[in-house]
N, C-alpha and C positions, 0 to 999 in steps of 0.2 A: 585500481589494483587491489586484489584480495590479500589480506594478511591475517595470520592466526594470532589471537590472544590466548587461546587454549587449544592444544592439540589432543586428539584421542587416537585410539588404535585405528589403523587404516581399514578401509572397508573390506579388503581381502582377508583381514584377520578376523573380523567379526562375522563374515559370511558363513562360517561353519558353525555358528551358534555356540562356539566353544564346547561342542559336544566331544566326549571321549572318542578316540579314533576307533574303538572297538564297537561302536554303536551299530554299524551295518551288519557285522558278523553276529552280534547278539540277536538283532531283529531277525536275520535270516534263520537262525536256529529256532527261534520261537515259531516263526511261520512254517518251517518245515515240519516241526512237531505237530502243529495244529492241522496241517494238511494231511498228515499221516493218521493222527489219532482223534481228531475232531474234538468233541466236548470234553473228553477226559483230559486232553492236553490243555484246553482252555481253563478247566477247573484247577489243574495243577499249577499253572502260571498265576492264576488269580490268588490261590493260596500262598504262593511263593512271594509275589510282589505286593499284594494288597491285604494278605491275611483275611481273605474273604471267600467263603464257600457256602453260600446259602443253598437251600433245597433247589431253588430255581433262580437263575439270574434275572429272569423276566418277571416284572412286577404284575400281579393280578390287578383287576379293576378295584377290588376291595382294598388291597394294599395301597394303591395310589390314593384312593379316597381317604384312607386313614392317615396317610402321610401328610396330605394337604390340610387335613383338619387340625394338625398341630401348629400351623403357621398363624401368626397374627393377621387380623383382617387387613391391616394397612399394607402388609407385604403382598397379599393377594391383589389388593386394589392397584398397587404400584406396578406389579407384573402386568396386569391387564391394561393399564394406561400405556406402558411402554410398548406392549404388543399392539395396541391400537395404532401407535405412531409407526411402528415397523410395517404393519399390515397396510396402512394407508399408502405409504411410500411404495411398497412392493407392488400393490395393486396398480398404482399409477405407472410404474415401470412396465408391468405386463400389458397395460392398455396401449402403451407406446409401440408395442411390437405388433405389427399388422400382418395378417395373412392377406394374400392377394392372388388374383388370376389375371393374366395379361394376354391379349391376343396380339402376339408380336408381329404377325403378318396374317393375312387372311387365311383362316382355317388352322392356324398353329397357336395352341394355347399353352402358356407356361404359368406355373404358380408355385406358391410356397405355403406350407403349413407349419405351425409351431406345435410340436408334439411333446408333452411332458415325458420325462424319463419315468420308467415303470416303477422302479424301487430305489430308494435313497437311504443310506445310513448316515446318521449325524452323530459326531463325537463332541460331547460337552465336557471340557476339562474339569478336573477337581484339584486335588493337591493343595498347594499354597493358596490359590485363589479359585474357589468354585465359580466358574464363569457362567452363571445361569443366563446372562445376556446372550451367550452363544446359542442358546436354545431358540431365542427369538430370531436370530440372524440366519440360522440354518434350517431348523424344522419349519418354522412359520413361513419363511420365504418359499420353501419347497412346496408347502401346501397351497400357498397363493398361486404358484406356478401350475398347480393341478396334478402334482405327483400323487398317484393313488395310494402308494404304500410307503410310509416314512417311519423308520425305526430310530430310536434315540438310545445312545449309550452314555453313561457317566459313571466314573469310578466311585467306590465308597471313600469316605474321608475318615481316616482313623477308625475304621471298622463300623462306621455309621453311614446311613443313607442321607445324602444331602437333600433335605426336604424342599427347600426353596427351588433347587434345580429341578427336582421332579415336578413340582407345580408348574414351573415355566415350560417344561417339556410337554406336560399334559395340556395346558391351555394353548400352547402353540399348535397342537393338533397331532402329536405323535401317535401313530397307530399302535406301537408297542414301545415299552420302556424297559431297558435292561440296566441293572446296576453291575457294570463291568467296565474295566478301564484298560489302558495301556495297549501294547502291541496285540495282546490276546483279543481285545475287543475289535480292533481294526481287522485282524486276521479272520476272526469269526464271521464278520459281515462280508468281507471280501471273498472268502472261500465258501461260506455256508457250512453249517454243522448240523448235527441231529436236531438241535433246538433253535438254531439261529438261521433265518433265511438269508440266502445270498442276495446281495444288492448289486445294482448296476453303477452306483455312484456313491462316493464317500465325501462328506463335507465336515468342516470343523477344525479348529486349531488344537494343538497339543504340544507335549514336550518333544525333545529331540528324538525319542524312540517312536512316538506316534507319527511324527513327521517322516521319519525314515521308513516306517511301515507303509505309509501312504505312497511314498516315492517308489518303493519296491513293487507295490501292487498296481501302479499307474500303467495303464494299457490293458490290463485284465479288467480293471474297473476304471471309471472316470474319477477324477478328484477335483476339488475346487481350486486349490493353489498349493505350491510348494512353500511352506511357511518357514520363516526365520524369526529372529528376535523382533519384538516391537520396535518401531522407529518413530522418532518425532523430529521435525525440523521446523524452526520458527524463523520467519523473515520479519524483521522489525526495523522501523525507522526511528528517528530521534524523538518522535512524539509518543512512542510506546511507553507504557509503565513498566519499569524493570522488575517490580515486585510481581506483576502479572506474568511477565516472561519467565522469571525464576520458578514461580509456582507451577506454571504449565509445563515447563521442561521436566520438573521433578514428578509431575503427575504421571508421566509415561515412563520415566526412569525406574519407577518402583516395580515395573513388570518383572524385572529379573536383573541379574548382575551383568548382562551383556547387551543392554539397550542403548543404541546410539541416540544421543540427545544433542542436537546441533542448533546453534543460533547463528544466523547470518544477519548482520546489522550494518546500517550506514553510520552508526554513532559509536565511536570508541567508548565514550562516556557511558552509554547505556550498556555496552558489553561488559565493561569492568564492574559496573554497579550490579548487574545481574549475577556475575560470578560471586561478588561479595554476599549478596542476599541468599544465594544458594547455600553458602556456608553457614548462614544464620538460620535458615529454615531447617536444614537437615537434622540437627541434633534433637529437635522437638517433633520429629515425624516418626510415626510408628514403624513405617517401612523405610526408615532412613538408612539403615545399613545396606539394604539392597539398592535403593536409589543412589546412595552415595558411591557404591562400588561402580555402578554404571556411569555415573557422572565422572568419577575419577579416571576410569579406564577408557570410556567411549564418548565422553562429552567433548564438544568442540565449540569454539567461538571464533567466528570470522568477522572481520571488519572490511567493508567494501566501500567504494566511492559513491556508487549510485544504486538505486533500486533495480535498474535494468541489470546491472552486474549481479545483484543479489538473486534475482529471478533466474539468471543464467546458471549461476552456481548451484542454486537449489535444484534446477533441472538435471544437473550432473549427478546429484545425490539420488534423485528419483525416490524420495522417501515415502514410506507408508502413509504417514500423517504430516501434512504441511499446514502450519498455522500462519496466517498473515495478520500481523499487528502493525498496520500502517495507516496513514491518513485516508488512503483510498484503497481499501483491501480488494475491491472487486477488479482492480487492475490486473491482479494475478490471474483471473480467468482468461484474460487475453494474452498475457505475457508468458504464462507457464504451460508446459505440456506434459511434464513427467511427475505424477504424484498418485498415490493411492486414493486419497481424499483431501480436499481443501477445506479449511476452517477459516472463515473470513470475519475478521474484526474482533475486538476485545469482548463483545457480548457472546461470542461463540468460543467453545473450547473443545479440544480433542476428546475429553472425557464425555462430553455430550454424545459424540458419535459412538464412543465405546459402549455407552450404557443406555441412553434414553431417547435420543432425538428422532430416530426412525430410519436413518440410512444404515447400510450394512457395515459392520466392523471387521468382517473378514476381508483383509486387504493385502495387496502385493507387498512383499519385502525384498531385501537384497537386490534392489535395482530393477525388479521385475515390472515396476510401474512404467518402465520404458516401453513395454509392449503389451501390457494387460491392465484392466481394471480389476476391481474386487468381485466378491461373490454378489450375485444379484439374481433376480427371477430368471433372466436369460440363461444362466448357467444350468438351470434345471430343465431347459427346453431344448429340443432338437429342431432346428429350423431345416425342414426337409423340402426338397423341390419335387414337382411332378410335371410331366409333359404329356400332351395329347395332340396328335395331328388328325384333324377331322376332314381336311380337304385332300382329295386325290391329287390335284394339281400341285398343291404345296408339298405333299409327301414326295412326289416324283422330282420336283425341283431340289428339294433337300437331299434326295438320293444322289442326284448328279453332283451336287456340291460336296456331299460326304465322300463320294468316290474319289473326286479329285484331291480333296484335302487329306484323306487317309493315305493315298498312294504317295504323296509327298513325304509322309512319315514312314513309308514302307509297311503300313498296316493293311495288307491285302484282304484279310478277313473282314475288317471294318468296312473297307471299300465295297466289298461284295454285298454287305447288308444294304448299303445305299443303292448299288446297281440294281438289286432285286426290286426295290420300290420304283426306281426309274423305269424298269422294264414293265412292271405291273401296271403302273398308272400313266406312263407317258409313251409306252410302247417302244422304248429304246432297245437296241439290239446289242447283246454282250456275248462274246464268244464262249466265255466260261459257262454261261447259262445254257447256251445251245448244246455244248458238249455234255453237260449234266443231263439235259433232257433226252439226248440220244441214248445215253447210258441207262436212263430210267424213264422210259417213255410214259409209264403210268403216272409219273409226277409232272408230265408236261403242263405248262401254265397256259 
């Protein structure tokens, strides 16, 4: 039986990301202005929201080189090492996607091809946290998928260009880099302007306004995910280290003031000690105010009787990040079905996935892990089918089948396409074809 040691806001309360209720209308206003006035509206909103109005939002090759030259050598090495990890995993994912052609019956061939999206726009957040790791996850993965044109957008931070983010975007393979943020960036790439090419797909996390802009454009362009606040859930048994549990919960709680951080444990003692240690750690943490707000308002601690009960409860949450701190962490691979990503054992932490290990950190939130995984190479590919019937006999037989099947559904036009092949290749006789031939004898078959 599950019981709470600490309760937080219910999931329905944090699903809105605590965004102001006027976010949709503000976003709609910005989009409408950019749809009408293009670049001039983009510049106006950039000046208003970011106090940023350079001669060109797009960085030149010379500007990129100059920006990268300001970074310490170790930063460059670290970016390249992380991108090696991401590239290696993304390449393995791509190789797992097979194209094939199958002769399903004599003379009938079916196949599939994986075709990269033609153009992708990637949004790399700035603000409180310049998430340069998002460049690896979005731009680099798109290039591994074979997307021919990838543009990257990131906002200025306090009037300055975020050099490390630009370096990450460049080394990830961005074909163009723009210093532009917010709704104006999303709208520019979704609509296209005089200086920003229209894209077919938009990827990358952002604040409530960016997320709402992506939501409003979905359908006109593709998007990766509907993003909400970062989520972390830890399943721990009595053998877990409570200090590790406390540290790892807070590592995600610092993302913002509305991050659900949930512990499900089979040990009441561990649960209570984790709560005590969180109170010890927070005062000495630079981001303690943010993390503390999330923990106070959205932190939860559950005690359950068995690990099976823990896994079942974790599946109900369908959390973005699920960390397993138990004696046999790989058991979760069999027992659980709903999670954005699993992190198995005390040697693994969610922060590795966020920053360095190589798997993608753009993951489903708000329970979306019940029906989707996160961003990966496959999101940038269109798996398209093709068909070819080479045998006259097979085409005629399919025509007969199509005629019968279509008429059950009252699709007479579909049926006639099948009838025509049956008449052409098997010499079947159909009154509608005979009537048509009488009316247009020059078209007689």
